[in-house]
N, C-alpha and C positions, 0 to 999 in steps of 0.2 A: 314379590318383593318390588316394591314401583321403583322408577329410572333412578331417582337421587339413590337410594342403597347400592343399585348398580356399579353407577360412578364410586360411590364412596368405596366400596368393595375393591373394587377393581383398582383406583388409585393405593390402596393399603395393599395391593398386591404388587403392585410394579416398586410402592417404599422397601418394602422387602426382599425384595430381588434385585435392587440399587443397595441396599444394607447388605445382604450376603454376597455380592460382586466386588464389595468393597474391601469387606473383612475378608476374603481368598488375595486380592492382589495387596493387602497386608505387609507381606511377608516380603512379596517382591521390593516395594516401593523402599522396607528401612535395609536392605541389604544392598538395594541398588548401585550402593559404593565400595561394591566388592565386601562389605563384611570390617571397614577398617572403620578405626573407631581415630578424631582428630582432639590435639592436644593447643592449645591457642594460649600460647604467654608469652611470656619472659624467663632467657634463664639464667638459673639462681646457680646452676651447679652445671660444666663439663668434666666426663673424664673420658680414657679410649673404650669406656663400655656402656656410658649410658650419659642422660643428659637430663637435667629435672627440672620444668620448668614453672613455674608462677602463674595461675591460670587470672583469671580478670576476676573470680569467684578466691580469690587467696589459698587455691586449695595445691600443694605441691606435687606434679604428680614426674615421677620416676619415670621414662623411656630408656631401653636398652637399646643399643646399633646389632645392625647385623653386618658382616667384614662385608658376606656375598649379595647382601640385597639392600642395603642401608643406602641410598642415594641421599648428595647434599647441593642445596641452588639459592642462588639469589637472585633476584628478577631474570627466571627460568633460564641461569645458566651455571651449569657444577660448579663444586666450589669444593673444595678441600674439608675437614670436619675440623681440621684444625684454624678453620677461619671463624669458626662461631667462637663466642666471646660469650661470658656473663652480661649480662644489661641487651642482648640482641634481644627483640622478638621474634617468632618463630611460629610457625604452624606446619604440626607433628600429623603425617596419615600414617597409623600407629596399627598393629595387628595382633591380639591374643595372643600368644604360645608359651605354655604351659606356666600356665595362669600372672603370665609379666606382660605387658606390652613391651611391643619389638616395635622401632620406625621402620617404614617402606621408604620413607620420603622424611626429609629434612627441610624445610623451607624458610629460609631468613630474608627475615625485613628489614626494617630499621631499627637501628636502639633508639629507645627511649631518649627523649633529651634533655639533658638536664636541666632542674630549675636553676634560674640567677639566682643570685643573693641579693635579700631586699632590703636595702640601707635604711636604718633608721633614719 
């Protein structure tokens, strides 16, 4: 083997090791946020037991509430569930439980502003 072949072989070995280490760390990175899913969008419906959010992709996602676990916030300050209104922008941190999403945290943002009427 010449010097070039040895260097090429070493480079391939280093690339393979790096790839294996990256794949080994992937599950840790994917679940780094505690396995929660984020639902981001605008509230279209709210009840005592769940909230429905329309995402930017146009998909409606229903997320349940848990009386003991779910917390509600606006600007990092606690609020009541009754403070949430249709039209509010939300970020929901949810976990899948029994094949349904259940909110851990519901963060309220600013409602989308209504567009002013255009005069002809």
